[in-house]
Every structure is written in C-alpha cells, then in structure tokens.
Backbone of each chain as nested JSON, in Angstrom:
{
  "chains": [
    {"id": "A", "residues": [
      {"number": 1, "name": "MET", "atoms": {"N": [119.011, 131.771, 101.331], "CA": [118.265, 130.383, 101.026], "C": [118.081, 129.626, 102.369]}},
      {"number": 2, "name": "ASP", "atoms": {"N": [117.142, 128.918, 102.817], "CA": [116.758, 128.179, 104.009], "C": [117.478, 126.809, 104.194]}},
      {"number": 3, "name": "LEU", "atoms": {"N": [117.75, 126.553, 105.283], "CA": [118.616, 125.189, 105.14], "C": [117.531, 123.703, 104.228]}},
      {"number": 4, "name": "LEU", "atoms": {"N": [116.329, 123.927, 104.479], "CA": [115.514, 122.528, 103.76], "C": [116.491, 122.759, 102.583]}},
      {"number": 5, "name": "LEU", "atoms": {"N": [115.623, 123.903, 102.193], "CA": [115.862, 123.851, 100.443], "C": [117.614, 123.423, 100.052]}},
      {"number": 6, "name": "ILE", "atoms": {"N": [118.695, 123.767, 100.513], "CA": [120.027, 123.243, 100.647], "C": [120.033, 121.843, 100.743]}},
      {"number": 7, "name": "SER", "atoms": {"N": [118.838, 121.272, 101.777], "CA": [119.077, 119.955, 101.758], "C": [118.61, 119.828, 100.515]}},
      {"number": 8, "name": "GLU", "atoms": {"N": [117.468, 119.961, 99.982], "CA": [116.802, 119.325, 99.094], "C": [117.717, 119.689, 97.6]}},
      {"number": 9, "name": "TYR", "atoms": {"N": [118.404, 120.356, 97.619], "CA": [119.086, 120.479, 96.402], "C": [120.172, 119.258, 96.671]}},
      {"number": 10, "name": "ILE", "atoms": {"N": [120.75, 119.055, 98.123], "CA": [121.984, 118.375, 97.873], "C": [121.368, 116.735, 97.255]}},
      {"number": 11, "name": "PHE", "atoms": {"N": [120.461, 116.734, 98.02], "CA": [119.085, 115.14, 98.045], "C": [119.094, 114.868, 96.299]}},
      {"number": 12, "name": "LEU", "atoms": {"N": [118.74, 116.038, 95.549], "CA": [118.744, 116.261, 93.777], "C": [119.872, 116.1, 93.586]}},
      {"number": 13, "name": "ALA", "atoms": {"N": [121.031, 116.331, 93.758], "CA": [122.326, 115.858, 93.536], "C": [122.519, 114.89, 93.75]}},
      {"number": 14, "name": "SER", "atoms": {"N": [122.235, 114.063, 94.962], "CA": [122.902, 112.726, 95.172], "C": [121.973, 111.956, 93.939]}},
      {"number": 15, "name": "LEU", "atoms": {"N": [120.5, 112.1, 93.956], "CA": [119.9, 111.24, 93.054], "C": [120.593, 111.192, 91.876]}},
      {"number": 16, "name": "ALA", "atoms": {"N": [121.11, 112.478, 91.386], "CA": [121.19, 112.072, 89.839], "C": [122.419, 111.647, 89.375]}},
      {"number": 17, "name": "ILE", "atoms": {"N": [123.937, 111.386, 90.903], "CA": [124.982, 110.943, 90.67], "C": [123.825, 109.209, 90.504]}},
      {"number": 18, "name": "PHE", "atoms": {"N": [122.736, 108.854, 91.422], "CA": [122.587, 107.521, 91.658], "C": [122.068, 107.199, 90.28]}},
      {"number": 19, "name": "ILE", "atoms": {"N": [121.158, 108.191, 89.447], "CA": [120.801, 107.614, 88.223], "C": [121.882, 107.411, 87.325]}},
      {"number": 20, "name": "ILE", "atoms": {"N": [122.479, 108.235, 87.172], "CA": [123.852, 107.505, 86.17], "C": [124.454, 106.024, 86.995]}},
      {"number": 21, "name": "ALA", "atoms": {"N": [124.64, 105.858, 88.454], "CA": [125.069, 104.899, 88.321], "C": [123.816, 103.438, 87.927]}},
      {"number": 22, "name": "ALA", "atoms": {"N": [122.556, 103.933, 88.473], "CA": [122.033, 103.073, 87.605], "C": [121.556, 102.96, 86.263]}},
      {"number": 23, "name": "VAL", "atoms": {"N": [121.886, 103.83, 85.223], "CA": [121.639, 103.876, 83.671], "C": [123.112, 102.799, 83.741]}},
      {"number": 24, "name": "ARG", "atoms": {"N": [123.943, 103.164, 84.231], "CA": [125.045, 102.485, 83.836], "C": [125.12, 100.45, 84.319]}},
      {"number": 25, "name": "ILE", "atoms": {"N": [124.135, 100.145, 85.599], "CA": [123.743, 99.032, 85.473], "C": [122.709, 98.444, 84.412]}},
      {"number": 26, "name": "ALA", "atoms": {"N": [122.214, 99.066, 84.341], "CA": [120.785, 98.684, 83.494], "C": [121.137, 98.741, 81.948]}},
      {"number": 27, "name": "THR", "atoms": {"N": [122.473, 99.119, 80.894], "CA": [123.138, 98.51, 80.462], "C": [124.35, 97.748, 80.146]}},
      {"number": 28, "name": "ARG", "atoms": {"N": [124.194, 96.973, 81.184], "CA": [125.054, 95.739, 81.022], "C": [124.725, 94.646, 80.021]}},
      {"number": 29, "name": "LYS", "atoms": {"N": [124.836, 93.218, 79.701], "CA": [124.538, 92.516, 78.664], "C": [123.827, 91.249, 79.187]}},
      {"number": 30, "name": "THR", "atoms": {"N": [123.412, 91.355, 80.324], "CA": [122.421, 90.705, 80.432], "C": [120.999, 90.659, 81.118]}},
      {"number": 31, "name": "ILE", "atoms": {"N": [119.708, 90.949, 81.118], "CA": [118.809, 91.259, 81.199], "C": [118.113, 91.074, 82.367]}},
      {"number": 32, "name": "ALA", "atoms": {"N": [118.496, 90.775, 83.241], "CA": [118.263, 90.683, 85.033], "C": [118.665, 91.518, 85.394]}},
      {"number": 33, "name": "MET", "atoms": {"N": [120.554, 92.177, 84.857], "CA": [121.081, 93.133, 85.538], "C": [120.216, 94.762, 84.451]}},
      {"number": 34, "name": "GLY", "atoms": {"N": [119.778, 94.545, 83.828], "CA": [118.527, 95.807, 83.115], "C": [117.714, 95.807, 84.022]}},
      {"number": 35, "name": "LEU", "atoms": {"N": [116.882, 94.803, 84.265], "CA": [115.568, 95.103, 85.365], "C": [116.39, 95.586, 86.305]}},
      {"number": 36, "name": "VAL", "atoms": {"N": [117.535, 95.267, 86.97], "CA": [117.964, 96.077, 88.411], "C": [118.085, 97.398, 88.358]}},
      {"number": 37, "name": "GLY", "atoms": {"N": [118.502, 97.333, 86.99], "CA": [119.041, 98.903, 86.645], "C": [117.649, 99.87, 86.292]}},
      {"number": 38, "name": "VAL", "atoms": {"N": [117.027, 99.361, 85.825], "CA": [115.44, 99.786, 84.934], "C": [114.579, 99.801, 86.854]}},
      {"number": 39, "name": "SER", "atoms": {"N": [114.41, 99.238, 87.655], "CA": [114.018, 99.045, 89.025], "C": [114.603, 100.209, 89.898]}},
      {"number": 40, "name": "ALA", "atoms": {"N": [115.984, 100.542, 90.16], "CA": [116.466, 101.638, 90.644], "C": [116.405, 102.844, 89.801]}},
      {"number": 41, "name": "LEU", "atoms": {"N": [116.228, 102.869, 88.515], "CA": [116.042, 104.275, 87.767], "C": [114.684, 104.939, 88.172]}},
      {"number": 42, "name": "SER", "atoms": {"N": [113.787, 103.931, 88.029], "CA": [112.168, 103.974, 88.755], "C": [112.096, 105.22, 89.994]}},
      {"number": 43, "name": "ILE", "atoms": {"N": [112.328, 104.771, 91.093], "CA": [112.165, 104.94, 92.368], "C": [113.071, 106.226, 92.31]}},
      {"number": 44, "name": "ALA", "atoms": {"N": [114.316, 105.852, 91.282], "CA": [114.904, 107.664, 91.468], "C": [114.372, 108.59, 90.894]}},
      {"number": 45, "name": "VAL", "atoms": {"N": [113.682, 108.578, 89.788], "CA": [113.514, 109.567, 88.692], "C": [112.068, 110.546, 89.503]}},
      {"number": 46, "name": "ALA", "atoms": {"N": [111.344, 108.728, 90.381], "CA": [109.635, 108.749, 91.018], "C": [110.234, 110.309, 92.407]}},
      {"number": 47, "name": "THR", "atoms": {"N": [111.263, 109.98, 92.824], "CA": [111.689, 110.57, 93.889], "C": [111.929, 112.164, 93.372]}},
      {"number": 48, "name": "ILE", "atoms": {"N": [112.675, 112.598, 92.567], "CA": [113.443, 113.257, 91.915], "C": [111.709, 114.179, 91.374]}},
      {"number": 49, "name": "LEU", "atoms": {"N": [110.755, 113.559, 91.001], "CA": [109.655, 114.28, 90.471], "C": [109.299, 114.959, 91.267]}},
      {"number": 50, "name": "ILE", "atoms": {"N": [109.109, 114.308, 92.881], "CA": [108.507, 115.078, 94.027], "C": [108.947, 116.176, 94.359]}},
      {"number": 51, "name": "LEU", "atoms": {"N": [110.622, 115.964, 94.362], "CA": [111.493, 116.936, 94.805], "C": [110.947, 118.395, 93.617]}},
      {"number": 52, "name": "ILE", "atoms": {"N": [110.797, 118.034, 92.894], "CA": [110.604, 119.307, 91.626], "C": [109.102, 119.654, 92.221]}},
      {"number": 53, "name": "ASN", "atoms": {"N": [108.474, 119.115, 92.948], "CA": [106.991, 119.1, 92.866], "C": [106.881, 120.305, 94.204]}},
      {"number": 54, "name": "LYS", "atoms": {"N": [108.11, 120.252, 94.887], "CA": [107.922, 120.672, 96.384], "C": [108.573, 121.827, 95.966]}},
      {"number": 55, "name": "ILE", "atoms": {"N": [109.97, 121.654, 95.404], "CA": [110.595, 123.061, 95.349], "C": [109.956, 124.057, 94.287]}},
      {"number": 56, "name": "HIS", "atoms": {"N": [109.805, 123.508, 92.869], "CA": [108.726, 124.363, 91.966], "C": [107.016, 124.511, 91.813]}},
      {"number": 57, "name": "GLY", "atoms": {"N": [106.695, 124.111, 92.566], "CA": [105.287, 123.668, 92.781], "C": [104.195, 123.318, 91.232]}},
      {"number": 58, "name": "ILE", "atoms": {"N": [104.847, 122.46, 90.828], "CA": [104.553, 121.833, 89.378], "C": [103.531, 120.444, 90.122]}},
      {"number": 59, "name": "GLY", "atoms": {"N": [102.301, 120.786, 89.822], "CA": [101.515, 119.449, 90.046], "C": [101.389, 118.405, 89.626]}},
      {"number": 60, "name": "PHE", "atoms": {"N": [101.129, 118.429, 88.222], "CA": [101.832, 117.387, 87.178], "C": [103.053, 116.185, 87.996]}},
      {"number": 61, "name": "CYS", "atoms": {"N": [103.878, 116.868, 88.1], "CA": [104.421, 115.735, 88.788], "C": [104.467, 114.908, 89.686]}},
      {"number": 62, "name": "ARG", "atoms": {"N": [103.647, 115.432, 90.527], "CA": [103.452, 114.713, 92.001], "C": [102.271, 113.493, 90.93]}},
      {"number": 63, "name": "ASP", "atoms": {"N": [102.339, 113.604, 90.392], "CA": [100.666, 112.483, 89.517], "C": [101.462, 112.071, 88.638]}},
      {"number": 64, "name": "ILE", "atoms": {"N": [102.772, 112.001, 88.149], "CA": [103.468, 111.044, 87.464], "C": [104.184, 110.594, 87.951]}},
      {"number": 65, "name": "ALA", "atoms": {"N": [104.659, 111.093, 89.439], "CA": [105.572, 109.701, 89.955], "C": [104.884, 108.831, 90.917]}},
      {"number": 66, "name": "TYR", "atoms": {"N": [103.235, 109.062, 90.92], "CA": [102.31, 108.29, 91.616], "C": [102.548, 107.051, 90.166]}},
      {"number": 67, "name": "ALA", "atoms": {"N": [102.427, 107.132, 89.161], "CA": [102.2, 106.549, 88.602], "C": [103.665, 105.67, 88.007]}},
      {"number": 68, "name": "LEU", "atoms": {"N": [104.696, 106.39, 88.019], "CA": [106.283, 105.636, 88.094], "C": [105.936, 104.573, 89.125]}},
      {"number": 69, "name": "VAL", "atoms": {"N": [106.069, 105.176, 90.35], "CA": [105.693, 104.057, 91.665], "C": [105.176, 103.012, 91.615]}},
      {"number": 70, "name": "LEU", "atoms": {"N": [104.114, 103.352, 91.126], "CA": [102.759, 101.935, 90.94], "C": [102.996, 101.234, 89.506]}},
      {"number": 71, "name": "LEU", "atoms": {"N": [103.531, 101.412, 88.955], "CA": [103.719, 100.516, 87.793], "C": [105.324, 100.316, 87.368]}},
      {"number": 72, "name": "GLY", "atoms": {"N": [105.952, 101.377, 88.375], "CA": [107.828, 100.5, 87.791], "C": [107.749, 99.446, 88.711]}},
      {"number": 73, "name": "PRO", "atoms": {"N": [107.411, 98.777, 89.777], "CA": [107.282, 97.529, 90.543], "C": [106.78, 96.512, 89.467]}},
      {"number": 74, "name": "VAL", "atoms": {"N": [105.604, 97.122, 88.885], "CA": [104.683, 96.315, 89.059], "C": [105.243, 95.442, 86.963]}},
      {"number": 75, "name": "GLY", "atoms": {"N": [105.935, 96.404, 86.391], "CA": [106.449, 95.898, 85.384], "C": [107.749, 95.079, 85.455]}},
      {"number": 76, "name": "THR", "atoms": {"N": [107.936, 95.428, 86.554], "CA": [109.439, 94.584, 86.74], "C": [109.042, 93.451, 87.098]}},
      {"number": 77, "name": "ILE", "atoms": {"N": [108.062, 93.248, 87.513], "CA": [107.532, 91.613, 88.061], "C": [107.156, 91.225, 87.346]}},
      {"number": 78, "name": "ALA", "atoms": {"N": [106.457, 91.573, 86.027], "CA": [105.996, 91.166, 84.79], "C": [107.321, 90.574, 84.09]}},
      {"number": 79, "name": "PHE", "atoms": {"N": [107.951, 91.606, 84.189], "CA": [109.079, 90.965, 83.332], "C": [109.581, 89.611, 83.768]}},
      {"number": 80, "name": "ALA", "atoms": {"N": [110.22, 89.752, 84.829], "CA": [110.557, 89.002, 85.292], "C": [110.123, 87.487, 85.324]}},
      {"number": 81, "name": "LYS", "atoms": {"N": [108.941, 87.281, 85.792], "CA": [108.375, 86.231, 85.088], "C": [108.311, 85.992, 84.223]}},
      {"number": 82, "name": "VAL", "atoms": {"N": [108.385, 86.798, 82.953], "CA": [108.642, 86.127, 81.772], "C": [109.714, 85.442, 81.489]}},
      {"number": 83, "name": "LEU", "atoms": {"N": [110.638, 86.387, 82.219], "CA": [112.049, 86.005, 82.434], "C": [112.63, 84.718, 83.143]}},
      {"number": 84, "name": "LYS", "atoms": {"N": [111.688, 84.355, 83.981], "CA": [112.123, 83.092, 84.904], "C": [111.413, 82.131, 83.783]}},
      {"number": 85, "name": "GLY", "atoms": {"N": [110.194, 82.125, 82.933], "CA": [109.674, 81.265, 81.896], "C": [109.158, 80.371, 82.165]}}
    ]},
    {"id": "B", "residues": [
      {"number": 1, "name": "MET", "atoms": {"N": [115.256, 128.945, 114.622], "CA": [115.21, 127.813, 113.553], "C": [114.153, 126.763, 113.867]}},
      {"number": 2, "name": "ASP", "atoms": {"N": [113.255, 126.912, 113.31], "CA": [112.029, 125.337, 113.575], "C": [112.999, 123.913, 113.876]}},
      {"number": 3, "name": "PRO", "atoms": {"N": [112.522, 123.672, 114.67], "CA": [113.816, 122.363, 115.015], "C": [113.099, 121.179, 113.896]}},
      {"number": 4, "name": "ILE", "atoms": {"N": [111.324, 121.452, 113.515], "CA": [111.06, 120.311, 112.689], "C": [112.255, 120.328, 111.174]}},
      {"number": 5, "name": "ILE", "atoms": {"N": [112.222, 121.947, 110.983], "CA": [112.994, 121.899, 109.534], "C": [114.481, 121.503, 109.549]}},
      {"number": 6, "name": "ILE", "atoms": {"N": [115.367, 121.57, 110.835], "CA": [116.825, 120.955, 111.125], "C": [116.586, 119.332, 111.004]}},
      {"number": 7, "name": "ILE", "atoms": {"N": [115.271, 119.146, 111.46], "CA": [114.702, 117.395, 111.23], "C": [115.108, 116.983, 109.71]}},
      {"number": 8, "name": "ARG", "atoms": {"N": [114.058, 117.771, 109.162], "CA": [113.727, 117.109, 107.91], "C": [114.708, 117.449, 107.115]}},
      {"number": 9, "name": "SER", "atoms": {"N": [115.94, 118.256, 107.301], "CA": [117.112, 118.847, 106.496], "C": [118.269, 117.57, 107.056]}},
      {"number": 10, "name": "ALA", "atoms": {"N": [118.26, 117.195, 107.627], "CA": [119.311, 116.066, 108.553], "C": [118.593, 115.053, 107.629]}},
      {"number": 11, "name": "ILE", "atoms": {"N": [117.762, 114.603, 107.937], "CA": [117.319, 113.287, 107.509], "C": [117.465, 113.057, 105.639]}},
      {"number": 12, "name": "LEU", "atoms": {"N": [117.05, 114.563, 105.448], "CA": [117.319, 114.517, 103.775], "C": [119.027, 114.245, 103.347]}},
      {"number": 13, "name": "LEU", "atoms": {"N": [119.726, 115.187, 103.747], "CA": [121.338, 114.458, 103.911], "C": [122.124, 113.29, 104.553]}},
      {"number": 14, "name": "ILE", "atoms": {"N": [120.995, 112.446, 105.352], "CA": [121.413, 111.47, 105.709], "C": [120.952, 110.212, 104.545]}},
      {"number": 15, "name": "SER", "atoms": {"N": [119.659, 110.902, 104.033], "CA": [119.299, 109.783, 102.649], "C": [120.058, 109.859, 101.004]}},
      {"number": 16, "name": "SER", "atoms": {"N": [120.829, 111.515, 101.593], "CA": [121.523, 111.856, 100.064], "C": [122.788, 110.847, 100.452]}},
      {"number": 17, "name": "ILE", "atoms": {"N": [123.585, 110.662, 101.58], "CA": [124.397, 110.09, 102.039], "C": [124.71, 108.417, 101.555]}},
      {"number": 18, "name": "LEU", "atoms": {"N": [123.739, 107.986, 102.225], "CA": [123.078, 106.316, 101.496], "C": [123.332, 106.449, 100.469]}},
      {"number": 19, "name": "LEU", "atoms": {"N": [122.371, 107.274, 99.636], "CA": [121.996, 107.502, 97.706], "C": [123.68, 107.349, 97.272]}},
      {"number": 20, "name": "LEU", "atoms": {"N": [124.245, 108.29, 97.877], "CA": [125.539, 108.243, 97.209], "C": [126.404, 106.656, 97.275]}},
      {"number": 21, "name": "MET", "atoms": {"N": [126.313, 106.019, 98.752], "CA": [127.085, 105.117, 99.117], "C": [126.633, 103.812, 98.25]}},
      {"number": 22, "name": "SER", "atoms": {"N": [125.494, 104.044, 97.962], "CA": [124.917, 102.864, 97.076], "C": [125.458, 102.892, 95.687]}},
      {"number": 23, "name": "ALA", "atoms": {"N": [125.148, 104.302, 95.668], "CA": [125.774, 104.447, 93.69], "C": [127.511, 103.928, 93.403]}},
      {"number": 24, "name": "MET", "atoms": {"N": [127.807, 104.238, 94.24], "CA": [129.493, 103.893, 94.828], "C": [129.459, 102.146, 94.656]}},
      {"number": 25, "name": "GLY", "atoms": {"N": [128.629, 101.807, 95.659], "CA": [128.508, 100.711, 95.522], "C": [128.169, 99.153, 94.506]}},
      {"number": 26, "name": "ILE", "atoms": {"N": [127.18, 99.921, 93.964], "CA": [126.954, 99.317, 92.835], "C": [128.269, 99.179, 92.05]}},
      {"number": 27, "name": "LEU", "atoms": {"N": [128.574, 100.645, 91.394], "CA": [129.906, 100.655, 90.618], "C": [131.117, 100.253, 91.183]}},
      {"number": 28, "name": "ARG", "atoms": {"N": [131.287, 99.951, 92.036], "CA": [132.666, 98.959, 92.937], "C": [132.246, 97.438, 92.302]}},
      {"number": 29, "name": "PHE", "atoms": {"N": [131.094, 96.968, 92.294], "CA": [131.007, 95.465, 92.104], "C": [131.372, 95.104, 90.305]}},
      {"number": 30, "name": "LYS", "atoms": {"N": [132.566, 94.785, 90.012], "CA": [132.695, 94.41, 88.793], "C": [131.791, 92.919, 88.323]}},
      {"number": 31, "name": "ASP", "atoms": {"N": [131.673, 92.645, 86.896], "CA": [130.788, 91.929, 86.447], "C": [131.321, 90.359, 86.306]}},
      {"number": 32, "name": "ASP", "atoms": {"N": [132.822, 90.725, 86.77], "CA": [133.171, 89.175, 86.674], "C": [132.813, 88.512, 88.401]}},
      {"number": 33, "name": "VAL", "atoms": {"N": [132.54, 88.829, 89.333], "CA": [132.379, 89.047, 90.425], "C": [130.838, 87.74, 90.328]}},
      {"number": 34, "name": "PRO", "atoms": {"N": [131.535, 86.6, 90.706], "CA": [130.09, 85.327, 90.732], "C": [129.06, 86.089, 91.508]}},
      {"number": 35, "name": "ARG", "atoms": {"N": [127.904, 85.377, 90.877], "CA": [126.873, 86.381, 91.431], "C": [126.136, 87.41, 91.823]}},
      {"number": 36, "name": "VAL", "atoms": {"N": [126.872, 88.123, 91.115], "CA": [126.744, 89.613, 91.419], "C": [125.736, 90.518, 91.667]}},
      {"number": 37, "name": "LEU", "atoms": {"N": [124.474, 89.694, 90.394], "CA": [123.314, 90.277, 90.925], "C": [122.794, 90.212, 92.08]}},
      {"number": 38, "name": "TYR", "atoms": {"N": [123.15, 89.303, 92.768], "CA": [122.36, 89.255, 94.526], "C": [122.796, 90.335, 95.265]}},
      {"number": 39, "name": "ALA", "atoms": {"N": [124.183, 90.547, 94.809], "CA": [125.159, 92.036, 95.598], "C": [124.563, 93.099, 95.532]}},
      {"number": 40, "name": "ARG", "atoms": {"N": [124.436, 93.331, 93.884], "CA": [123.846, 94.897, 93.95], "C": [122.085, 94.77, 93.798]}},
      {"number": 41, "name": "ILE", "atoms": {"N": [121.262, 93.71, 94.115], "CA": [119.852, 94.183, 94.811], "C": [119.904, 94.084, 95.953]}},
      {"number": 42, "name": "HIS", "atoms": {"N": [120.617, 93.32, 96.657], "CA": [121.464, 94.121, 97.945], "C": [121.619, 95.282, 97.975]}},
      {"number": 43, "name": "ILE", "atoms": {"N": [122.279, 95.93, 97.206], "CA": [122.618, 97.39, 97.877], "C": [121.486, 98.486, 97.242]}},
      {"number": 44, "name": "LEU", "atoms": {"N": [120.696, 98.18, 96.084], "CA": [119.753, 98.814, 95.354], "C": [118.951, 98.559, 97.481]}},
      {"number": 45, "name": "GLY", "atoms": {"N": [118.741, 97.795, 97.761], "CA": [117.309, 97.861, 99.38], "C": [118.213, 99.322, 99.929]}},
      {"number": 46, "name": "VAL", "atoms": {"N": [119.422, 99.07, 99.785], "CA": [119.625, 101.054, 100.888], "C": [119.214, 101.662, 100.066]}},
      {"number": 47, "name": "ALA", "atoms": {"N": [119.389, 101.492, 98.819], "CA": [118.644, 103.232, 97.887], "C": [117.347, 103.247, 98.023]}},
      {"number": 48, "name": "ASP", "atoms": {"N": [116.778, 102.617, 98.086], "CA": [115.229, 102.156, 97.966], "C": [114.481, 102.356, 99.303]}},
      {"number": 49, "name": "LEU", "atoms": {"N": [115.363, 102.337, 100.326], "CA": [115.014, 102.933, 101.849], "C": [115.149, 104.292, 102.109]}},
      {"number": 50, "name": "ALA", "atoms": {"N": [116.448, 105.046, 101.653], "CA": [116.427, 105.92, 101.709], "C": [115.822, 107.054, 100.683]}},
      {"number": 51, "name": "CYS", "atoms": {"N": [115.451, 106.739, 99.406], "CA": [114.243, 107.294, 98.763], "C": [112.529, 106.963, 99.725]}},
      {"number": 52, "name": "ILE", "atoms": {"N": [112.528, 106.401, 100.496], "CA": [111.432, 105.814, 101.259], "C": [111.411, 106.796, 102.368]}},
      {"number": 53, "name": "ILE", "atoms": {"N": [112.242, 107.209, 102.962], "CA": [112.616, 107.961, 104.012], "C": [112.715, 109.212, 103.476]}},
      {"number": 54, "name": "ALA", "atoms": {"N": [113.53, 109.759, 102.154], "CA": [113.234, 111.079, 101.649], "C": [111.693, 111.146, 101.41]}},
      {"number": 55, "name": "LEU", "atoms": {"N": [110.707, 110.494, 100.742], "CA": [109.571, 110.742, 100.963], "C": [108.634, 110.921, 101.959]}},
      {"number": 56, "name": "LEU", "atoms": {"N": [108.956, 110.572, 102.395], "CA": [108.603, 110.345, 104.684], "C": [108.18, 111.811, 104.403]}},
      {"number": 57, "name": "THR", "atoms": {"N": [109.715, 112.03, 104.327], "CA": [110.359, 113.373, 104.665], "C": [109.48, 115.008, 104.099]}},
      {"number": 58, "name": "LEU", "atoms": {"N": [109.355, 114.57, 102.644], "CA": [108.638, 115.262, 101.695], "C": [107.309, 115.265, 101.823]}},
      {"number": 59, "name": "TYR", "atoms": {"N": [106.588, 114.742, 102.771], "CA": [105.416, 114.588, 102.924], "C": [104.324, 114.108, 102.081]}},
      {"number": 60, "name": "GLU", "atoms": {"N": [104.917, 112.537, 102.018], "CA": [104.409, 112.014, 100.364], "C": [104.339, 110.293, 100.979]}},
      {"number": 61, "name": "PRO", "atoms": {"N": [103.64, 110.402, 102.291], "CA": [103.048, 108.799, 103.163], "C": [102.866, 108.45, 102.237]}},
      {"number": 62, "name": "LEU", "atoms": {"N": [101.917, 108.54, 101.573], "CA": [100.874, 107.421, 100.474], "C": [102.262, 106.891, 99.195]}},
      {"number": 63, "name": "LEU", "atoms": {"N": [103.124, 107.664, 98.727], "CA": [104.046, 106.839, 97.991], "C": [104.834, 106.335, 98.607]}},
      {"number": 64, "name": "ALA", "atoms": {"N": [105.325, 106.542, 99.893], "CA": [105.924, 105.923, 100.242], "C": [106.097, 104.52, 101.343]}},
      {"number": 65, "name": "ALA", "atoms": {"N": [104.296, 104.465, 101.246], "CA": [103.777, 103.023, 101.875], "C": [103.785, 102.293, 100.348]}},
      {"number": 66, "name": "THR", "atoms": {"N": [103.407, 102.873, 99.134], "CA": [103.138, 102.18, 97.651], "C": [104.442, 101.321, 97.631]}},
      {"number": 67, "name": "TYR", "atoms": {"N": [105.549, 101.721, 97.798], "CA": [106.978, 101.898, 97.428], "C": [107.334, 100.85, 97.992]}},
      {"number": 68, "name": "PHE", "atoms": {"N": [107.09, 100.456, 99.792], "CA": [107.269, 99.775, 100.895], "C": [106.847, 98.629, 100.614]}},
      {"number": 69, "name": "ILE", "atoms": {"N": [105.732, 98.761, 100.166], "CA": [104.877, 97.499, 100.437], "C": [105.653, 96.871, 98.51]}},
      {"number": 70, "name": "LEU", "atoms": {"N": [105.993, 97.688, 97.655], "CA": [105.983, 97.03, 96.276], "C": [107.818, 96.886, 95.829]}},
      {"number": 71, "name": "ALA", "atoms": {"N": [108.709, 97.538, 96.346], "CA": [109.759, 97.29, 96.164], "C": [110.5, 95.871, 96.741]}},
      {"number": 72, "name": "PRO", "atoms": {"N": [110.564, 95.316, 97.905], "CA": [110.26, 93.529, 98.576], "C": [109.997, 92.208, 97.028]}},
      {"number": 73, "name": "PHE", "atoms": {"N": [108.52, 92.498, 96.465], "CA": [108.049, 92.066, 95.748], "C": [109.076, 91.986, 94.453]}},
      {"number": 74, "name": "ALA", "atoms": {"N": [109.483, 92.841, 94.353], "CA": [110.185, 93.381, 92.627], "C": [111.783, 92.749, 93.016]}},
      {"number": 75, "name": "ALA", "atoms": {"N": [112.369, 93.017, 93.926], "CA": [113.52, 92.39, 94.467], "C": [113.494, 90.907, 94.224]}},
      {"number": 76, "name": "HIS", "atoms": {"N": [112.58, 90.306, 94.56], "CA": [112.356, 88.659, 94.85], "C": [111.912, 88.324, 93.44]}},
      {"number": 77, "name": "ALA", "atoms": {"N": [111.265, 88.939, 93.078], "CA": [110.747, 88.582, 91.936], "C": [112.261, 88.406, 90.556]}},
      {"number": 78, "name": "ILE", "atoms": {"N": [112.839, 89.816, 90.683], "CA": [114.413, 89.463, 89.972], "C": [115.02, 88.245, 90.376]}},
      {"number": 79, "name": "ALA", "atoms": {"N": [115.339, 88.356, 91.565], "CA": [116.58, 87.282, 92.067], "C": [115.387, 86.014, 91.496]}},
      {"number": 80, "name": "ASN", "atoms": {"N": [114.478, 85.708, 91.971], "CA": [114.089, 84.255, 91.637], "C": [114.038, 84.209, 89.699]}},
      {"number": 81, "name": "ALA", "atoms": {"N": [113.853, 85.292, 89.268], "CA": [113.811, 85.064, 87.691], "C": [115.522, 84.369, 87.392]}},
      {"number": 82, "name": "TYR", "atoms": {"N": [116.115, 85.286, 87.531], "CA": [117.349, 85.032, 87.864], "C": [118.46, 83.336, 88.046]}},
      {"number": 83, "name": "TYR", "atoms": {"N": [117.733, 83.554, 89.072], "CA": [117.904, 81.489, 89.735], "C": [117.661, 80.759, 88.864]}},
      {"number": 84, "name": "TYR", "atoms": {"N": [116.05, 80.759, 88.66], "CA": [115.653, 79.961, 87.869], "C": [115.419, 79.972, 86.259]}},
      {"number": 85, "name": "GLY", "atoms": {"N": [115.488, 80.972, 85.928], "CA": [115.671, 81.605, 84.383], "C": [116.781, 80.996, 83.385]}},
      {"number": 86, "name": "GLU", "atoms": {"N": [116.686, 81.415, 82.235], "CA": [117.274, 80.473, 81.049], "C": [118.511, 81.373, 81.007]}},
      {"number": 87, "name": "GLU", "atoms": {"N": [119.237, 82.454, 81.963], "CA": [120.59, 82.734, 81.195], "C": [121.618, 82.221, 82.075]}},
      {"number": 88, "name": "ASP", "atoms": {"N": [122.844, 82.667, 81.412], "CA": [123.723, 81.391, 81.922], "C": [124.309, 82.278, 83.19]}},
      {"number": 89, "name": "HIS", "atoms": {"N": [124.362, 81.724, 83.978], "CA": [125.404, 81.889, 84.875], "C": [125.265, 80.619, 86.283]}},
      {"number": 90, "name": "ASP", "atoms": {"N": [126.369, 81.117, 86.61], "CA": [127.071, 80.141, 87.96], "C": [126.689, 79.939, 89.119]}}
    ]}
  ]
}
C-alpha cells in the first residue's frame, strides 16, 4: 500500500469519529444545537463521499457530494431564518 | 517517492488530527456551560477548515471553494437565530 492510500484511510477513520460527535450534538434538546450538528454532518459526509470516489472510483458519489455541499448550508440558513422568526 | 505524494499525505494527516481535536472539543463542552452553542460553532469552524483543506488535497477545488464561501453564512445564520430566536437561553 502506498502512503497516500494509508493517509486517506486514516482521514476516513477520523471523519467517522467526527460524525459520531456530530450526531451526538445533533440529538441535543435545543433546535439550534441540532442545526449545528446537521451542518457538521453534511460536510463530513460530503468529504467521505469524495474519499470513496477517489479510493474506489465510484462516480456518482462525487455528484452526491456536490449536492450535499450546496444544499446543506442552504438548508441550514433557511431553517435558521425560520428559527429566528 | 514523489514529493507531491508525501505533501498530500502529510496534509491529509494534519486534517485528520484537526478533525479528531474538534470532535473531542465538541464533546468536552457540556450543555450546562452558558452560551455553549457559540463555542461549538467556533469549534466546527476548525472542522470545516480541515475538510476544505482535505478537499483541496483531493483535487476538488470547486467543492472546497463552494463550501469555503457557504460555511461562514451558515454559521452566522445559526448564531443569529440563537441570539434573536424564541428558544430559552441566557
């Protein structure tokens, strides 16, 4: 195995740990904390999808990552506007 | 070995360390800390930057630039909603 592949797998593992932390934050009782958690979750999942695209060569993962990166913050902003009232 | 490969691997490892530190920081702050949401948004900025650097390393500059532009707006919207919102907070 080459060095880059090992680094990518290490980064994948740290993203998985970060996703566990993000889910724990997203399941707090306040709505704003849920927004923070979901915002963190969206970028982590998008990065994981890009890594899967690079490691295994699955093309549509890249498209899903693009959609997630575009729509994740837009959804967060829209829900925050509603929450603000 | 190609020096570009070594640099890319080092950047990915640094991003991993940043992500692990931010995950630890998010979980270490308890809910009874006053105004803990702002601290968590601040910590998530580190994780956002780690992901942006990693995306640049993985040759996805458009994705990284898009998130680099959108992430501050999302963080500001959350903080603004928490400050002016109807939820109970001190």
